N, C-alpha and C positions, 0 to 999 in steps of 0.2 A: 454070056459074059462069065469069067472065071470066078470060082467060088473062093479063091485065095489070093493073096497079094504077096509077092516077094519084095521085100524092102531092100534097097541098096543103102539105106541109112540106118545101119544097126548100132549106133553109137550107144552111149549111156542110156539106160532106161531105168525108170522107177515108177511107183505107182502114184506118187505124189510129190509136190514140191517144185522148186524152180529148175528150169533147164540149166545144166552147167557146162561151161565151155572148158575143154580139157586144158589143165595148167600147162604153161609153156607154149601154148597154141599161138602161132602167129597172129591168130584172130583177136587175142587179148590185147594186142598193142594198138587197136584201133577201136575208137569208141563205138558203142552199140546202143540201139534203142530196142523197145519191145513194141510190136504192133499187136493189137488184140481185137478180137471179136468175141463178144460175150452174149450168150443166150439166143443165138441165131435159131429160130424155131422154124422147122420145115417139116413137110410130110414126106415120108419116105416109104418105098417098098423095101422092108427090111425084116428079117427074122427067119429062123429055122422052122417053125411050126406051120403046119398047114393052114391054120386060120390066119397066120401072118402073111401068107402068100396070096390071100383073097383081095387085099386092099392095102392102102397106105395106113401108116401110124405116125404119130409125131415124134420127132427127135429134136433134141436141143443140143447145140454144138457150141463149144468154146474153143477158140484157137489163140495161142500165144506164139508169136513168131519173133526170135531174137534176130535182128538184122544189123548189118553194118551201117554206121552213119554214112550219109554221103560225104564226099570230100569238103564240099562247102556245106557247112551246118545251117546256114542261113538261107540256102537255096529254097526257092519257093516253086520249083518245077516238079510236076507230076512224075517225070521220068526218074527223078532222084529218090524216089521213095517206094516202099513196098506197098502196094495199094490194097486196103482192106476191102474196097467195093469189088475190085477183081477177084480176090479171095472168096468173097461171098458168091460171087457169079460162078466161079469154078466149083464151088461146093454144090451149088444147085446143078450144075452140069454133071458132076460125078453122080449125084442122086438120080438124075433123070436118065442115066444110061441103062437102068433097069433094076431087078430085084437084087439086092444084097443080102446074103445070109447072115452075116455077123456084124456086130458093131465094130469088132476088131478090124475086120476089112475096110469098112468105111473110114475108120480113124487113120489106118495105114495109107489109104489112097489120099486123104487129105494132107497127111504129114509129108508124102512124097511130093505131091505138087508144090507144097510150101518150099521144101528144100531144093527143088529144081531152080528156084529163084537165085539169081547170082548174089543178092545181098543176104539171104538167109543163112544163118549159122545153126540155129536150133529151133526146134518147134515142140510144143505141147498141144495135143488134141484131146478133148474130152467130148465123148458122144453119150448122151443121155436118152434113154427111152423111158419118158415119165409114166407110161402106162404098162411097163413090163411086169412090175410086181405090185398087186392091188394094194398090199399093206405098206408100201414104200413110195417116197416121193419120186423115185426114179432108180434105174439101174443101167449100168453101161461099163464103159472102159475109159481110161485115161492113160495115154502114151506120151513118152518123151522121147525125142530122136534128135541126134546131133549130126550134122553133116561132117563126113570124115575130112580131115585136114589135108 
């Protein structure tokens, strides 16, 4: 498995705050909603250090995906939404592919998966390793990515 990920979604980035849709974007003319998964707790083979390569460790993942509303806002059809259950399945699949060196790599893979969905406009991914720093509640990365218009 490669140690790095190249992203085709290199839009606006920041360390915190909401994902912003570019001003004047055609995407601003259609209503949007935010799909989220908060506190997804998984075991992952992740880390640079030798001791991290010997087993799994917990990661906590938060994902916010800004998606276009379906044409029919009252539609009750699964195919008209970005499914958070499928998102969680795909995150589990990414983690099961094998050892990942960096939390940044995991975050980029998750973001790329989300932005490949036709309804997705922007994504925020936060990957937290709660055991990374003994004196802290956690350490990790948060990225924001915007799909190019």
